[in-house]
C-alpha positions in Angstrom: -2.8 58.0 25.4 -5.0 58.5 22.4 -2.0 58.2 20.1 -1.2 54.8 21.8 -4.7 53.6 21.2 -4.6 54.7 17.6 -1.3 52.8 17.0 -2.7 49.7 18.7 -5.7 49.8 16.5 -3.6 50.1 13.4 -1.5 47.1 14.5 -4.5 45.0 15.2 -5.9 45.8 11.8 -2.6 44.8 10.1 -2.6 41.5 12.1 -6.2 40.8 11.1 -5.2 41.3 7.4 -1.9 39.3 7.5 -3.2 36.3 9.5 -5.9 35.3 7.0 -3.4 35.8 4.1 -0.9 33.5 5.8 -3.6 30.9 6.4 -4.6 31.0 2.8 -1.1 29.9 1.8 -1.4 26.7 3.8 -3.5 23.7 2.5 -6.4 22.9 4.8 -5.6 19.9 7.1 -7.1 16.6 6.2 -9.2 15.7 9.2 -9.3 12.1 10.4 -13.1 12.3 10.8 -13.7 13.6 7.3 -15.9 11.6 5.0 -14.0 12.9 2.0 -12.6 10.2 -0.3 -8.8 10.0 -0.1 -6.9 9.0 -3.2 -3.1 8.5 -3.1 -1.6 8.8 -6.5 1.7 7.6 -7.9 2.9 9.4 -11.1 5.6 8.1 -13.4 7.1 9.2 -16.7 7.7 7.1 -19.8 10.8 5.6 -18.2 9.0 4.6 -15.1 10.7 7.3 -12.9 8.6 9.0 -10.2 7.3 12.5 -10.9 6.9 14.5 -7.6 6.6 18.2 -8.6 3.1 18.4 -10.1 0.6 21.0 -8.8 -3.1 20.5 -8.1 -4.2 22.0 -11.4 -2.5 19.2 -13.3 -4.9 16.6 -11.8 -8.4 15.6 -12.5 -10.4 13.1 -10.5 -13.6 11.5 -11.8 -16.3 9.6 -9.9 -18.1 7.2 -12.1 -16.9 9.3 -15.1 -17.9 12.7 -13.7 -15.2 15.2 -12.8 -15.1 16.2 -9.1 -13.7 19.3 -7.3 -10.5 18.4 -5.5 -11.0 19.5 -1.9 -7.6 18.6 -0.6 -4.2 18.4 -2.3 -0.8 17.5 -0.7 2.4 16.2 -2.2 4.4 16.1 1.1 5.3 12.6 2.4 2.4 11.1 4.4 3.0 8.8 7.4 2.2 5.2 6.8 1.1 2.2 8.9 2.8 -0.7 7.1 2.3 -4.4 7.6 4.9 -6.6 5.8 3.5 -10.1 5.1 6.1 -12.7 4.1 5.4 -16.0 2.4 7.1 -18.8 4.5 5.7 -21.7 2.5 8.1 -24.6 1.8 9.2 -23.3 -1.6 10.5 -20.1 0.0 13.1 -22.0 2.1 16.0 -21.1 -0.2 15.0 -17.4 -0.2 15.1 -16.9 3.6 18.5 -15.0 3.7 17.3 -12.8 0.8 14.0 -12.2 2.5 15.6 -11.1 5.8 18.2 -8.8 4.1 15.6 -7.1 1.9 13.3 -6.5 4.8 16.2 -4.8 6.6 16.6 -2.4 3.7 12.9 -1.6 3.9 12.9 -0.9 7.6 15.9 1.4 7.3 13.8 3.6 4.9 11.0 4.2 7.4 10.7 7.9 8.0 9.6 9.8 11.1 6.0 9.1 11.7 6.0 5.7 9.9 5.3 2.5 11.9 5.3 -1.1 10.8 4.5 -4.7 11.9 5.9 -7.9 10.5 3.8 -11.0 9.5 4.3 -14.3 7.9 2.0 -17.0 6.3 2.7 -20.7 6.0 1.4 -23.4 8.4 0.0 -20.4 10.4 -0.6 -16.7 9.9 1.4 -14.7 12.5 1.8 -10.9 12.9 4.0 -9.1 15.4 2.0 -7.7 18.3 2.4 -4.0 17.8 3.3 -1.2 15.4 6.8 0.2 15.9 9.4 2.5 14.2 12.3 0.5 15.7 14.2 -1.3 12.9 15.8 -3.7 15.4 12.4 -4.7 16.9 11.1 -5.2 13.3 14.1 -7.3 12.4 13.7 -9.5 15.4 10.1 -10.3 14.3 11.3 -11.7 10.9 11.0 -15.5 10.4 14.1 -17.5 11.4 13.2 -20.7 9.6 10.8 -22.1 7.1 9.1 -25.5 7.2 9.6 -27.4 3.9 6.0 -28.7 3.9 4.3 -25.4 4.7 1.4 -24.3 2.4 0.7 -20.8 0.9 -2.4 -19.3 2.6 -2.0 -16.1 0.6 -5.5 -14.6 0.8 -6.0 -15.6 4.4 -2.7 -13.9 5.3 -3.7 -10.6 3.7 -7.2 -10.8 5.2 -5.7 -11.2 8.7 -3.3 -8.3 8.0 -6.3 -6.1 7.3 -7.7 -7.2 10.6 -4.5 -6.1 12.3 -4.9 -2.5 11.5 -7.9 -2.3 13.9 -10.1 0.8 14.0 -7.5 3.5 13.1 -9.8 5.8 11.2 -8.1 7.8 8.5 -4.6 6.6 9.1 -2.8 5.5 6.0 -2.9 1.7 5.8 -0.5 -0.2 3.6 0.3 -4.0 3.2 3.4 -5.2 1.4 3.1 -8.9 0.4 6.0 -11.0 -0.7 5.1 -14.4 -2.2 6.4 -17.0 -4.6 3.4 -19.3 -5.0 -0.3 -19.6 -5.6 -2.8 -19.5 -2.8 -3.2 -23.0 -1.3 -6.7 -22.4 0.2 -7.7 -23.6 3.7 -5.9 -26.5 5.2 -8.7 -27.6 7.6 -12.5 -27.5 7.8 -12.3 -25.0 10.7 -10.6 -22.3 8.6 -12.8 -19.7 6.8 -12.4 -19.7 3.0 -10.9 -16.4 1.9 -10.8 -15.6 -1.9 -9.0 -13.0 -4.0 -12.4 -11.2 -4.4 -12.9 -11.1 -0.6 -9.5 -9.4 -0.2 -10.3 -6.8 -3.0 -13.6 -6.0 -1.3 -12.1 -5.6 2.1 -9.3 -3.4 0.8 -11.8 -1.2 -1.0 -14.1 -0.8 2.0 -11.4 -0.2 4.6 -9.1 1.9 2.4 -6.1 -0.4 2.5 -3.4 -0.1 -0.2 -1.7 -3.4 -1.1 1.7 -3.8 -2.8 2.8 -7.2 -4.1 6.2 -8.6 -4.8 6.1 -11.9 -6.7 9.2 -14.0 -6.5 10.4 -17.1 -8.3 11.1 -20.0 -6.0 14.6 -21.1 -5.0 13.6 -24.0 -2.8 16.3 -25.5 -0.6 15.2 -29.0 -1.7 15.1 -29.6 -5.4 12.3 -31.3 -7.2 12.4 -33.5 -10.2 9.9 -32.5 -13.0 7.7 -35.1 -14.4 8.2 -36.6 -17.8 6.7 -35.3 -21.1 5.4 -31.9 -22.1 2.8 -31.8 -19.3 5.5 -32.4 -16.6 7.7 -29.7 -18.1 4.9 -27.2 -18.2 4.0 -28.0 -14.5 7.6 -27.5 -13.5 7.7 -24.1 -15.3 4.5 -23.0 -13.7 5.3 -24.3 -10.2 7.5 -21.4 -9.1 5.3 -18.6 -10.5 3.6 -16.3 -8.0 -0.2 -16.2 -7.8 -1.4 -13.9 -10.7 -4.2 -12.7 -8.5 -1.7 -10.8 -6.4 -1.1 -8.3 -9.2 -4.8 -7.6 -9.6 -5.3 -7.1 -5.9 -2.4 -4.5 -5.9 -3.7 -2.7 -8.9 -7.3 -2.5 -7.6 -6.2 -1.0 -4.3 -3.8 1.6 -5.8 -0.6 -0.2 -4.9 1.9 -1.7 -7.3 3.2 -5.1 -8.3 6.8 -6.2 -9.0 8.0 -9.6 -10.1 11.5 -10.6 -9.0 13.2 -13.1 -11.3 16.3 -15.2 -10.5 19.3 -13.0 -9.9 17.4 -9.7 -9.4 17.7 -7.6 -6.3 14.8 -8.1 -3.8 16.2 -5.4 -1.5 16.1 -2.9 -4.4 12.4 -3.8 -5.0 11.6 -3.2 -1.3 13.5 0.1 -1.3 11.7 1.2 -4.4 8.3 0.6 -2.8 9.4 2.6 0.3 10.5 5.5 -2.0 7.2 5.4 -3.9 5.1 5.5 -0.7 6.9 8.7 0.3 6.5 10.4 -3.0 2.8 10.1 -3.7 0.2 12.8 -4.0 -2.8 12.9 -1.7 -6.0 14.1 -3.3 -9.4 14.2 -1.7 -12.9 14.9 -2.9 -16.4 14.9 -1.5 -18.5 11.9 -2.6 -21.2 13.2 -4.9 -23.7 10.5 -3.8 -24.0 9.0 -0.3 -25.6 5.8 -1.5 -23.3 3.1 0.1 -22.5 1.8 -3.3 -19.2 1.1 -5.1 -18.0 4.0 -7.2 -15.3 4.0 -9.9 -12.4 6.4 -9.5 -10.4 7.7 -12.5 -7.4 10.0 -11.9 -6.0 11.8 -14.9 -2.9 14.1 -15.4 -2.9 16.8 -18.0 0.8 16.7 -18.8 1.5 14.3 -21.7 3.8 11.3 -21.2 2.9 10.9 -17.5 1.0 8.0 -16.0 -1.0 8.2 -12.8 -1.7 5.1 -10.7 -4.4 5.1 -7.9 -7.1 3.1 -6.4 -9.8 2.2 -8.9 -12.9 2.5 -6.7 -14.4 3.2 -3.3 -17.5 2.5 -1.2 -19.5 5.8 -0.7 -20.7 6.6 2.8 -24.4 6.0 3.3 -26.7 8.7 4.6 
């Protein structure tokens, strides 16, 4: 009996040694209630190709210029809650078949754990009622027609998409916006004015990453440019996407792509899906809980690599 007890004691001691060792090999889980600052980082090489094999020691995160200890690191794909917002203004009428086909390629690339909703902005801003992983359900929510006189409420559309996430805590929130025109502003006195700055502020406070795809118009009904240099310049600028969309994407840590005539919209959507699934998650404890905006600077020690991440955050307030 004493020999049995001795063996049991030895086994228990071995388990006690092995279990902590095994636990040390696993990164600590990122808790939804944590007040740590999350930073999703895309790293590319000189040719724009995604780099996915870096280790934690290759990264440095600075808060207002001061290096911070990285408390969490993970390069495994992180589930996303995605809202796709599609411009259905009049100038997009000729793009509707491309829009629907490209969205199908995006939905097919959703991975296990990913969910999405589909929205559109034109005469109204509409968003499908619930998040789902079902590609067929998402495809059925795509717009079927576009009114030729519809405006482009770009910022209001993104603002309402941020609302649609609700109170999801630390879930990863991403908005993909496709648009071919400049924001048209409110169309009635009852609508609240939403600016580019408002969208940047909300994305910063609510930790939303925004991707933008700007597209040149292929309107179903042609328009005749005016006479003279001014008319020609107006015609050249008429089909350009809002330049503010690129800044919104950059500030929030997302990316911006511009699709010119003849380029593949589906490939652009697929590239965004691939990027979202190959980002690094870094986290650090905010050095000051002052409720103020802090700058974020992510650096990579290997030469020739370029990191892209959100540029700032709002610190929690004690």
